MARGU-660404 format. One record per atom (N, C-alpha, C): residue in three letters; x, z, y. Coordinates in steps of 0.02 Angstrom, whole numbers, plus 50000, padded with zeros to 5 digits. Each point is the difference from the previous one (the first is absolute). Example, Ala and Ser with C-alpha at 12.3 -4.5 7.8 and 13.67 -1.06 7.14 Angstrom:
2
ALA506605039049716ALA499555000050059ALA500455000050060SER499824996450053SER500425000350059SER499615003750055
***
This chain:
72
SER495685031150980SER499865001249929SER499414996549974HIS499484998650041HIS499434996749973HIS499904993150030ASN500534997150023ASN500074993150028ASN499994994849947PRO499744993750017PRO500034994849952PRO500694997649980GLY500134998049942GLY500614997249982GLY500004992150001GLY500504996549981GLY500034992949991GLY500234996450061PRO499984993950002PRO500274996050058PRO499685001250070ASN499395002549998ASN499685001550064ASN499985006950019GLY500285004449956GLY499985006750008GLY500705003250013ASP500095006449995ASP500635003250008ASP500315003149937PHE499744997749943PHE500245002249935PHE499725006649979GLY499595002850043GLY499685006749975GLY500455005349981ILE500585001350029ILE500475004849981ILE499735006950016LYS500115004649947LYS499835007250011LYS500645003549997TYR500205003050052TYR500695003950003TYR499885007150022ASN500185004449958ASN499985007550020ASN500695002550009ILE500055005250046ILE500675003450004ILE500075004949950SER500605003649995SER500195004649947SER499515005549991SER499665002250056SER499495005049993SER499344997949966GLY499954993549989GLY499434997249969GLY499444997850049GLY500105001350062GLY499584998050053GLY500104993150022PRO499534997250041PRO500114992950023PRO500604999850044ALA500364994150000ALA500564998750039ALA499784999750073PRO500405001750049PRO499864999650068PRO499884992750023GLU499654999450049GLU499854992750026GLU500594996150013GLY500525003650032GLY500634996450015GLY500374997049939ILE499935003749942ILE500304996849941ILE499594994449971THR499315000949998THR499614994649972THR500004993850044ASN500085001350065ASN500074994250050ASN500624996449984LYS500535003249986LYS500694996849985LYS499914995849936ILE499685002749948ILE499914997049932ILE499574993650015PHE499515000250044PHE499614994250013PHE500374994950038GLU500465002050043GLU500354994950042GLU500524996649950ILE500285003649955ILE500464997049953ILE499624995349958SER499385001649975SER499634995949956SER499784992650030LYS499985000250067LYS499844993750029LYS500574995150000GLY500625002249983GLY500584995549990GLY500064997449933LEU499575002049951LEU500034997349932LEU499844992650002GLN500364995749968GLN499934993049997GLN499664998249936GLU500075004049946GLU499644998349940GLU499995006649956TYR499585000149953TYR499945005449950TYR499714997249938HIS500155003049948HIS499744998349930HIS499655005449969ILE499444998349965ILE499655005049962ILE500164999749928CYS500125005349969CYS500195000449925CYS499435004449969PRO499464996749981PRO499445004049972PRO500125003749938ASP500474997549961ASP500225003749933ASP500475005050003LEU500335001350057LEU500495004150014LEU499795007449997LYS500325004249959LYS499785007149990LYS500515004550030VAL499895002950058VAL500425004550037VAL499725007049984ASP500445004249975ASP499815007549984ASP500045003950064LEU499425000950033LEU499945002950069LEU500085008049990SER500025002449942SER500105007349986SER500735002150004LYS500454995049997LYS500735002049996LYS500324998650071ILE500325005050027ILE500384999450063ILE500674996849979GLY500174994450039GLY500664996949984GLY499844992150001LYS500544996649981LYS500054992850001LYS499814997049931GLN499654994850000GLN499844996249938GLN500174992350017THR500404996849958THR500154993250010THR499664995549955PHE499794994550027PHE499644994749958PHE500264993350005GLU499924995949949GLU500144993150004GLU499314996149985VAL499824995750046VAL499394996649991VAL500124992750011ASP499874995449946ASP500034992949993ASP500704998450029THR499974995350049THR500604997250031THR500275004250064PHE499675005150015PHE500235003750058PHE500645004349984LYS500365001750050LYS500525004749992LYS499765006649978PRO500395004049969PRO499755007049983PRO499875003850067PHE499475003949998PHE499815003850062PHE499905007249978THR500045004350053THR499935007249981THR499415003050041VAL499625004249963VAL499415003950034VAL500285007149998GLU499985002850062GLU500235007250009GLU499395004150018ILE499835004749956ILE499495005250015ILE500325006050036VAL499825001350060VAL500295005650038VAL499465005350009
***
């Protein structure tokens, strides 16, 4: 949760389970392993995601395919 993001970091993901507590180490390790397989990512600084709404939000950014952000 307090790890550095960017190309030399692990993206600094903060993930809590449904009770609001921190995710178990097994889950965070799995997320980290999956993140090491990413070949590229794009930053959209002007994108406004409403983090207060549970559910899916779909966006179109420049020439990229539409993508969905899901708040769980």
